[in-house]
C-alpha positions as CSV (number, residue, x, y, z in Angstrom):
1,M,0.0,0.0,0.0
2,S,1.2,3.5,-0.8
3,L,0.2,6.5,1.3
4,S,-0.7,9.6,-0.7
5,S,1.0,12.9,-0.4
6,G,0.2,15.4,2.3
7,G,-1.4,18.8,1.6
8,L,-2.7,21.7,3.6
9,S,-5.0,19.3,5.5
10,L,-4.5,15.6,6.1
11,I,-6.0,12.8,8.1
12,I,-4.3,9.4,8.5
13,E,-6.6,6.9,10.1
14,H,-6.7,3.3,11.2
15,L,-3.0,3.4,11.9
16,D,-1.9,0.2,13.7
17,Y,0.0,2.3,16.2
18,I,0.7,5.9,17.0
19,V,3.8,6.1,19.2
20,T,3.3,9.5,20.9
21,M,6.4,9.8,23.0
22,N,4.4,12.1,25.3
23,K,5.0,12.2,29.1
24,R,3.0,9.0,29.6
25,M,4.6,7.3,26.6
26,D,1.2,6.5,25.3
27,I,0.9,4.1,22.3
28,L,-2.5,4.4,20.5
29,R,-3.8,1.4,18.5
30,D,-6.2,1.7,15.5
31,A,-5.6,5.4,15.7
32,F,-5.9,8.5,13.6
33,V,-4.1,11.8,13.4
34,V,-5.4,15.1,11.9
35,V,-3.0,17.7,10.5
36,E,-4.1,21.2,9.5
37,N,-1.4,23.2,7.7
38,D,1.7,22.4,9.8
39,I,0.1,21.5,13.1
40,I,-1.4,18.3,14.6
41,T,-4.9,19.3,15.6
42,N,-6.4,16.0,16.7
43,L,-5.5,12.4,17.3
44,G,-7.3,9.5,18.9
45,L,-8.7,6.0,18.4
46,S,-10.3,5.4,15.0
47,A,-12.8,2.9,16.4
48,K,-14.1,5.3,19.0
49,S,-14.0,8.7,17.4
50,K,-14.5,9.3,13.7
51,P,-12.4,12.2,12.5
52,P,-14.1,14.9,10.5
53,A,-14.3,14.6,6.7
54,D,-11.5,16.6,5.1
55,D,-9.6,17.2,1.9
56,E,-7.5,14.1,2.2
57,I,-8.1,10.9,4.2
58,V,-5.4,8.2,4.1
59,D,-5.8,4.6,5.3
60,G,-2.9,3.9,7.6
61,R,-3.5,0.2,8.1
62,G,-0.3,-1.7,8.4
63,F,1.7,1.3,9.6
64,A,3.1,2.7,12.8
65,L,3.4,6.5,13.1
66,F,6.4,7.9,15.1
67,P,7.5,11.4,15.9
68,G,10.2,12.6,13.6
69,L,13.7,11.7,14.8
70,V,16.1,14.5,15.9
71,N,19.8,14.3,14.9
72,T,21.6,16.7,17.2
73,H,24.9,16.6,15.5
74,T,26.3,16.4,12.0
75,H,28.6,18.2,9.6
76,S,26.8,18.2,6.3
77,F,29.7,19.0,4.0
78,Q,31.4,15.8,5.0
79,S,29.3,13.6,2.8
80,L,31.7,14.7,0.0
81,I,34.7,13.0,1.7
82,R,33.2,9.9,3.3
83,G,35.3,6.9,2.9
84,L,38.6,8.8,2.6
85,G,39.5,8.8,6.3
86,D,38.8,5.2,7.2
87,D,40.7,3.5,10.0
88,R,42.3,6.6,11.5
89,I,42.1,8.1,15.0
90,L,40.4,11.6,15.2
91,K,43.7,13.6,15.1
92,D,44.9,11.9,11.9
93,W,41.5,11.9,10.3
94,L,41.2,15.6,10.9
95,H,44.7,16.6,9.7
96,E,44.9,14.2,6.7
97,V,41.4,14.5,5.2
98,T,38.8,16.6,6.9
99,L,40.5,19.9,7.7
100,P,42.1,20.1,4.2
101,A,38.7,19.6,2.6
102,A,37.1,22.1,5.1
103,A,39.6,24.8,4.2
104,N,38.7,24.6,0.5
105,L,35.0,24.5,0.9
106,H,33.0,26.8,-1.5
107,P,29.2,27.4,-1.6
108,T,28.7,25.0,-4.4
109,H,30.4,22.2,-2.5
110,A,28.5,23.1,0.7
111,Y,25.2,23.0,-1.1
112,A,25.9,19.7,-2.8
113,G,27.1,18.1,0.4
114,A,24.2,19.3,2.5
115,L,21.7,18.1,-0.1
116,L,23.2,14.7,0.1
117,T,23.5,14.6,3.9
118,F,20.0,16.0,4.5
119,A,18.4,13.6,2.0
120,M,20.2,10.6,3.5
121,S,18.9,11.5,7.0
122,L,15.3,12.1,5.8
123,T,15.2,8.6,4.5
124,S,15.8,7.3,8.0
125,G,13.1,9.3,9.6
126,V,15.2,12.3,10.7
127,T,13.1,15.5,10.5
128,T,15.3,17.9,12.5
129,T,19.1,18.2,12.2
130,L,21.7,20.3,13.9
131,D,24.4,21.0,11.3
132,Y,27.6,22.0,13.0
133,A,29.2,24.2,10.4
134,Y,32.8,24.9,11.5
135,A,33.9,25.0,7.9
136,L,33.1,28.5,6.5
137,P,36.2,29.5,4.6
138,T,34.4,31.5,1.9
139,A,31.4,33.8,1.8
140,G,28.1,32.1,1.1
141,V,28.8,28.7,2.5
142,A,26.4,29.1,5.4
143,D,23.6,30.4,3.1
144,A,24.2,27.5,0.7
145,I,23.7,25.0,3.5
146,I,20.5,26.7,4.7
147,K,19.2,26.7,1.1
148,A,19.9,22.9,0.9
149,S,17.8,22.4,4.1
150,N,14.9,24.4,2.5
151,D,15.2,22.5,-0.8
152,T,15.1,19.1,1.0
153,G,12.5,20.1,3.7
154,V,14.5,19.2,6.8
155,R,14.1,21.3,9.9
156,L,17.5,22.9,10.6
157,V,19.4,24.1,13.5
158,F,22.5,25.8,12.0
159,G,25.6,26.0,14.2
160,R,27.8,28.8,12.9
161,G,31.5,28.2,13.5
162,V,33.4,30.4,15.9
163,N,37.1,29.7,15.7
164,D,39.9,32.3,16.4
165,T,42.9,30.1,17.0
166,G,44.1,26.5,16.7
167,E,47.0,26.8,14.3
168,K,49.2,24.9,16.9
169,Y,46.9,22.0,16.6
170,G,46.4,21.9,12.9
171,V,43.4,24.2,12.3
172,P,43.9,25.8,8.8
173,N,44.1,29.6,8.6
174,E,41.1,29.5,6.3
175,L,38.9,28.4,9.3
176,I,40.2,31.0,11.7
177,E,38.7,34.5,12.1
178,D,38.2,37.2,14.6
179,V,35.4,36.3,17.0
180,S,33.7,39.7,16.3
181,R,33.4,38.8,12.6
182,S,31.9,35.4,13.5
183,L,29.3,37.0,15.8
184,K,28.5,39.7,13.2
185,D,27.7,36.9,10.7
186,I,25.5,35.1,13.3
187,D,23.5,38.3,13.6
188,R,23.2,38.4,9.8
189,L,22.1,34.8,9.5
190,T,19.6,35.2,12.3
191,S,18.1,38.2,10.6
192,E,18.0,36.7,7.1
193,H,17.1,33.0,7.8
194,E,15.3,32.4,11.1
195,S,11.8,32.1,9.8
196,K,8.4,32.5,11.5
197,N,7.6,28.8,11.1
198,G,10.7,27.8,12.9
199,M,12.3,25.8,10.1
200,V,15.7,27.5,10.6
201,R,17.4,28.4,13.9
202,I,20.9,29.8,14.2
203,W,23.3,28.7,17.0
204,A,27.0,29.4,17.7
205,S,29.4,26.5,17.4
206,P,33.1,26.6,18.2
207,L,34.9,23.8,16.4
208,T,36.6,22.6,19.6
209,M,37.7,24.0,22.9
210,W,41.2,24.2,21.4
211,S,40.1,26.3,18.4
212,I,38.9,29.3,20.5
213,S,41.0,31.5,22.8
214,R,40.2,32.4,26.3
215,D,39.3,35.9,25.2
216,G,37.2,34.4,22.4
217,L,35.3,32.3,24.9
218,E,34.6,35.3,27.1
219,T,33.4,37.4,24.1
220,L,31.2,34.6,22.9
221,S,29.8,34.1,26.4
222,D,28.8,37.8,26.7
223,Y,27.2,37.7,23.2
224,V,25.2,34.5,23.5
225,Q,23.8,35.4,26.9
226,E,22.8,38.8,25.7
227,K,21.2,37.4,22.5
228,K,19.9,34.2,24.1
229,I,21.6,32.1,21.4
230,P,22.5,28.5,22.3
231,V,25.9,27.0,21.8
232,S,27.0,23.6,20.6
233,V,30.6,22.5,21.1
234,H,32.7,19.3,20.8
235,L,33.7,18.3,24.4
236,E,36.3,15.8,25.6
237,E,36.0,13.6,22.5
238,T,39.4,11.9,22.7
239,P,42.5,12.1,24.8
240,F,44.0,14.5,22.2
241,D,41.0,16.7,22.6
242,V,41.3,16.7,26.4
243,E,45.0,17.5,26.4
244,S,44.9,20.1,23.7
245,A,42.1,22.0,25.5
246,K,44.2,21.9,28.7
247,D,47.3,23.1,26.9
248,S,45.4,25.9,25.1
249,L,43.2,27.1,28.0
250,G,45.1,26.0,31.1
251,E,42.3,23.8,32.3
252,K,39.9,21.1,31.2
253,A,37.1,22.0,28.8
254,L,34.2,22.2,31.3
255,P,36.0,24.3,33.9
256,A,37.1,26.6,31.1
257,L,33.5,26.9,30.0
258,Q,32.6,27.7,33.6
259,S,35.3,30.3,34.2
260,S,34.5,32.1,30.9
261,G,30.9,32.3,31.9
262,L,29.7,30.3,29.0
263,L,28.0,27.6,31.1
264,E,25.4,30.2,32.0
265,A,24.2,30.0,28.4
266,K,22.3,27.0,26.9
267,I,25.0,24.5,26.0
268,L,24.8,21.3,24.0
269,G,28.0,19.3,24.5
270,V,28.9,16.8,21.7
271,H,30.6,13.5,22.4
272,C,31.6,13.9,26.0
273,V,33.5,10.6,26.0
274,Y,36.2,11.6,28.5
275,V,34.1,13.3,31.2
276,D,34.6,12.3,34.9
277,S,32.2,12.5,37.8
278,N,33.1,16.2,38.6
279,D,32.4,17.1,35.0
280,L,29.0,15.3,35.1
281,Q,28.0,17.2,38.3
282,M,29.0,20.5,36.7
283,M,27.0,19.6,33.6
284,E,24.0,18.8,35.7
285,R,24.2,22.0,37.7
286,H,24.3,24.0,34.5
287,K,21.8,21.9,32.6
288,V,24.3,21.1,29.8
289,A,22.6,18.7,27.3
290,V,24.6,16.0,25.5
291,S,24.7,14.8,22.0
292,H,25.8,11.2,22.1
293,N,27.5,10.1,18.9
294,P,28.2,6.3,19.2
295,L,28.7,5.5,15.6
296,S,31.4,8.2,15.1
297,N,33.1,7.3,18.4
298,M,33.3,3.7,17.3
299,Y,34.5,4.6,13.7
300,L,37.3,6.8,15.0
301,S,38.1,4.4,17.9
302,S,37.5,7.3,20.3
303,G,35.9,5.4,23.2
304,V,32.5,5.0,24.8
305,A,30.8,7.9,26.5
306,P,29.5,7.1,30.0
307,V,25.9,7.5,28.9
308,P,24.4,5.4,31.8
309,A,26.2,7.7,34.3
310,M,24.9,10.7,32.5
311,L,21.3,9.5,32.6
312,E,21.8,8.7,36.3
313,E,23.0,12.2,36.9
314,G,19.8,13.5,35.2
315,L,21.4,15.0,32.1
316,C,19.4,15.5,28.9
317,L,20.7,12.9,26.4
318,S,20.2,13.0,22.7
319,I,21.7,11.2,19.7
320,G,23.9,12.6,17.0
321,L,25.0,10.8,13.8
322,D,28.0,13.1,13.4
323,G,29.4,13.9,9.9
324,P,29.1,11.4,7.1
325,A,32.9,11.2,7.0
326,S,33.0,9.7,10.5
327,N,30.0,7.4,10.3
328,N,29.8,6.9,7.2
329,S,26.1,7.5,6.7
330,Q,23.2,9.4,8.1
331,D,21.0,6.4,9.1
332,M,19.3,7.2,12.4
333,V,17.6,3.7,12.5
334,E,21.1,2.2,12.6
335,G,22.0,4.8,15.2
336,L,19.1,3.7,17.5
337,K,20.2,0.1,17.5
338,V,23.9,0.8,18.0
339,T,23.1,3.2,20.9
340,A,21.2,0.5,22.7
341,L,23.6,-2.4,22.0
342,L,26.8,-0.5,22.7
343,H,25.9,0.2,26.3
344,K,24.6,-3.3,26.9
345,V,27.9,-4.7,25.8
346,T,29.9,-2.4,28.0
347,S,27.8,-3.4,30.9
348,P,27.8,-7.2,30.8
349,G,24.9,-8.9,32.6
350,N,22.8,-5.7,32.6
351,P,20.6,-5.8,29.5
352,T,18.3,-3.0,30.9
353,I,21.2,-0.5,31.2
354,M,19.8,0.9,27.9
355,T,16.3,0.0,26.7
356,A,14.6,0.6,23.4
357,G,12.3,3.1,25.0
358,Q,15.2,5.1,26.5
359,V,16.9,5.2,23.1
360,L,13.8,6.4,21.3
361,R,13.3,9.1,23.9
362,M,16.9,10.3,23.2
363,A,16.1,10.5,19.5
364,T,12.7,12.2,19.8
365,I,11.5,14.3,22.8
366,D,14.9,14.5,24.5
367,G,16.6,15.4,21.3
368,A,14.0,18.2,20.9
369,R,14.7,19.2,24.5
370,A,18.4,19.3,23.8
371,L,17.7,21.8,21.0
372,G,15.2,23.8,23.1
373,L,12.4,22.8,20.7
374,E,10.4,20.4,23.0
375,K,7.3,22.7,22.8
376,E,7.2,22.3,19.0
377,I,8.5,18.9,18.1
378,G,9.7,15.6,19.5
379,S,6.3,14.0,20.2
380,V,3.0,13.4,18.5
381,E,0.7,15.7,20.4
382,V,-2.1,18.1,19.6
383,G,-0.6,21.6,19.0
384,K,2.8,20.4,18.0
385,K,4.4,20.6,14.5
386,A,3.4,17.7,12.2
387,D,6.8,16.1,12.0
388,F,6.5,12.3,11.9
389,F,7.2,9.2,9.8
390,L,5.4,6.0,9.0
391,L,7.0,2.6,9.5
392,D,5.7,-0.3,7.4
393,L,4.9,-3.2,9.7
394,N,4.5,-5.7,6.9
395,T,8.0,-6.2,5.7
396,L,10.6,-9.0,6.2
397,D,12.2,-6.8,8.9
398,T,9.2,-5.7,10.8
399,C,6.8,-8.8,10.8
400,P,5.6,-9.7,13.4
401,C,5.3,-6.5,15.4
402,Y,4.4,-7.0,19.1
403,D,5.8,-3.7,20.3
404,P,6.4,-0.9,17.8
405,I,9.3,0.7,19.7
406,S,11.1,-2.6,19.9
407,T,10.5,-3.2,16.2
408,L,11.9,0.2,15.2
409,V,15.0,0.1,17.5
410,Y,16.0,-3.6,17.2
411,A,14.5,-4.9,14.0
412,A,13.7,-2.3,11.4
413,S,15.9,-0.8,8.7
414,K,15.5,2.6,7.1
415,E,14.0,0.9,4.0
416,D,11.0,0.1,6.2
417,I,10.3,3.9,6.6
418,K,7.9,4.7,3.8
419,Q,6.8,8.3,4.4
420,V,8.3,11.2,6.2
421,Y,6.5,14.4,7.0
422,V,7.9,17.8,8.1
423,N,5.4,20.6,8.9
424,G,2.7,18.4,7.5
425,V,4.4,18.2,4.1
426,K,5.6,14.8,2.8
427,V,9.4,15.2,2.2
428,C,10.3,11.6,1.7
429,E,8.4,8.6,0.2
430,N,9.7,5.1,-0.3
431,G,13.3,6.1,0.4
432,S,13.4,9.1,-1.9
433,P,13.1,12.8,-1.2
434,T,10.0,14.4,-2.7
435,L,10.9,18.1,-2.9
436,I,14.0,17.6,-5.0
437,S,15.0,14.6,-7.2
438,T,17.6,12.1,-6.2
439,R,19.1,12.5,-9.6
440,T,19.7,16.2,-9.0
441,I,21.3,15.5,-5.6
442,L,23.6,12.9,-7.0
443,E,24.6,15.0,-10.0
444,N,25.5,17.9,-7.7
445,A,27.4,15.6,-5.4
446,H,29.6,14.0,-8.1
447,K,30.6,17.4,-9.5
448,A,31.3,18.8,-6.0
449,C,33.4,15.8,-4.9
450,E,35.7,16.0,-7.9
451,D,36.3,19.7,-7.5
452,L,36.7,19.7,-3.7
453,L,39.2,16.9,-3.7
454,R,41.2,18.7,-6.4
455,L,41.3,21.9,-4.4
456,A,42.1,20.1,-1.2
457,G,44.8,17.9,-2.7
458,I,43.5,14.7,-1.2
459,G,43.0,11.4,-3.0
460,G,40.0,9.6,-4.2
461,S,37.8,9.2,-7.2
462,T,34.0,9.1,-7.6
463,T,31.9,6.7,-9.6
């Protein structure tokens, strides 16, 4: 069965399940959802409450409806270099492949890479992505990425890079600029791109704690607190990361954030692999949210973040896929399963250390909370944005389905996701984006890859 495209008003009824991810974790059976424009206006049990007639009524038998998944960390340009940095630790991966490519990024490359990255993520049910854009060597790169989000239909949080140092640790000069210039551009991006329907939000995102000076941290702290702009930053990802921050700032990353005043802002810490109990207590006091990136941490042999301890401390945990060059995909369904299994295997004999329900919360309502968007997205509830996807329950992967959350986290593949909606608009169907053709995305990607690798002087060929 194929579900028809959404319009200004849509009813999907007789769904086998609606997984709401509300506070009670309600799962509705034989249920309907009503969407008007971009908002969920009604939902309930099809057998007990007939929804009103409308322009479009879709039969949802055989499907489970889930809230759109939230990817709290990626680097969209990296889809152009995936596969070139295999089997390296973070430091070597950065210096040999990623930073040379980042230093030569032009708007055409950024647009093509973002199209590919956002389209990949949409096919796995991701409706909101934080793109951590530390690579802005030429004018127009940020605008090109935002255009790609509009053209694919993904809800975007755009983290604008803020890097004023780091030469000692291999940061190219092309990625370093005065903090005042970075903040001026954040003002511009906010003015030009933050839209009334909330499809684009602008954040500040230092590359690392060793790519921003002490003065830069303090200037950034004053700015984001005055403007109420959140910050996302890589924290304690590897031993190299830890030692470089201490060498640059004279103390570990979290104490440096505290002494600069930046912990008074809304902070999303990324990776947080090498945090200790003192760090976790500081993070809890300051309500620092975490983007857990298990696939990237495994790919780069970085280690395992202490996620169970973070949950016990009461931190807000979300899931990030990280850039497509350290993953090497944008498949959140894969990310769900890996998140659950990684922490089971590092806690032998304790299979409930990470459950399917906990993982799905991280990827939905807690991901929305990490981005400050929990009043708008992250659950299927009346009054929230119509961001959701439909999982086919009659495939080789998903049959039988006794529990839709278990089926999604442990059994399904992204190929079982048949429709994805953002703001009530169908943006993906049967594994293909609907607002822009796959052919266009691939043609752009091939051209951009060839040109970027030539400029960066790194090897590889595309087919």
